[in-house]
C-alpha positions, 0 to 999 in steps of 0.5 A: 503479515495478515495485514500484508497479505489482506492489503496484497490480495484485496487491492490486486483484486479490486484494481482489476474493476476499479481505479488506482487509487482504490489501494488508498481507502483499502489500505486505510480501512484495513489498517484501521481495523487490524493494524497494531502499530504505525510502523507495521502499518505502513510496512504492510501497506507499503509492501502489499501495495508496492508488490502488487504494482511491481508484479503488474508493471513487470507482467506488462513489461515483459508482455510487450518487450519493454517497449511502452516502458521504454518510452515512458522511461526515456521521458523521466530520468531513467536512461531508458531503462524500463526495469527501473520505470518498474521499480519507480512504479512499485515504490510509487504504489507502495508510499501510496498504500503505506501512507494510507495504512498509516493514517488508518492506524493512526486514526484508530489509535486516536479514536481510542479511549483510554481509561485511567487505573482509577476509572478502570477499577469503577467500571467493573 
């Protein structure tokens, strides 16, 4: 839960000033530090970035009565539905955040050294 909230808050703030791809390094670093398992890290990254992108996309869609999103949705096989485009935007953002968070967690797990029971007893 903490990882999800941190990814959501920090990526939302960072995207105000930095490019869209900043979500990947942020999710990667936070999951490398705080992620417990790969699955939970992926879900936290997916939900954090996906929710953030969905809120911004929905806000902009409502702000201009869906005119721009409708035109973009006509270019894609979405039937001109601006809300389908908001959903696709959230899924794409979620996948970027989720995969980055998963990679961060896996990197930390790969770099952790595990000692055998015999080594643990001699270290003390």
